[in-house]
N, C-alpha and C positions, 0 to 999 in steps of 0.2 A: 548480529543485526543491531543497528542503532536506530533510535527513534527521535523525531522532532516532537511528535504529538504524545504527551505524557499519558493521556487517557488510553490511547492505542497501545502504548508500551505496557501499561498496567493490565490491559485486557490480555495481551500476549503472555506476559510473565505470571500473572496471578489469576487469570480468568475472571477479572473484575470489570464489568461492563460500564461502570460509571464513566461518564465523559464521552460516550459514543451513543449514537442514535439507536434505540432499542430495535428498530426494524432492520438495522444493518448488521446485527450480531452474527447471524449465520453466514452472510457473504464475507464479512471481515474475517471470520474464523477461517474460511476457505482461502482467502487471499493471503493471510498471514502464514498459513500452512505451506502454501506454494512458495512464498517469499523466503521462508526459512530454509528450504532445500534448493532453491534456484542458484545456479552458478553463472548463468547468462540470461539476458533479457528474453530470449526465445523460450526459455522454460516457463514463461508466464503468458505465452501467446495462445490463450484459450479464447474461443468466441465470446463467452460471457464476460471476460475481463476487458475486452477492447483495448488491449495494450497499444500504447503509442508513445513515441519519444516527444518530449516537449522542446519548445523553441524559445528564442528570445532570452530573457533574463533567467529562464529555467533550463537553458540548454544543458544537456548532459543528464537531465532527469527523465524519468519514465513515469507513466501514469496508467493506472487500471481503474475501471469503472466499478463503483459500489452500487449506486442507485441514483437515478436522476442526475443532478449536478454534483453529487458526492464522488470524490476520487481518493485513491491512495496513490501518493507520489513517492518516489524513491530514486536512488541512483546506485550503480554498481561501482565498487572500487575493487578491481580485480574480480574475484569470484564472490566477494562479500556485498551484501545489500546494506545500505546505510541511509540515514536521514529520512526514514519512513515517516510520512505525514498523512493526515486524514483531514480533508477539507472540502468545503462547498465552493466550487468555482465561481458561483454567481451569488 
């Protein structure tokens, strides 16, 4: 898995939550666990994740909900997840 968001990468690799919203820690841990083992987008199709494919400039990317406007975005290259990002859409 490769990351765009360095704070999210540090959280995943070192369990260091600096750079992410404290109230998102639990949900992000769950999302990253699923992303780590996912081989197709459908592996992330859980009701609480609200998985959807992005359009326009972000075509080819997928998004799951963290909380409110916060999302984790990513894409699949074969069976690998890459470009994992954590952002506030608004």
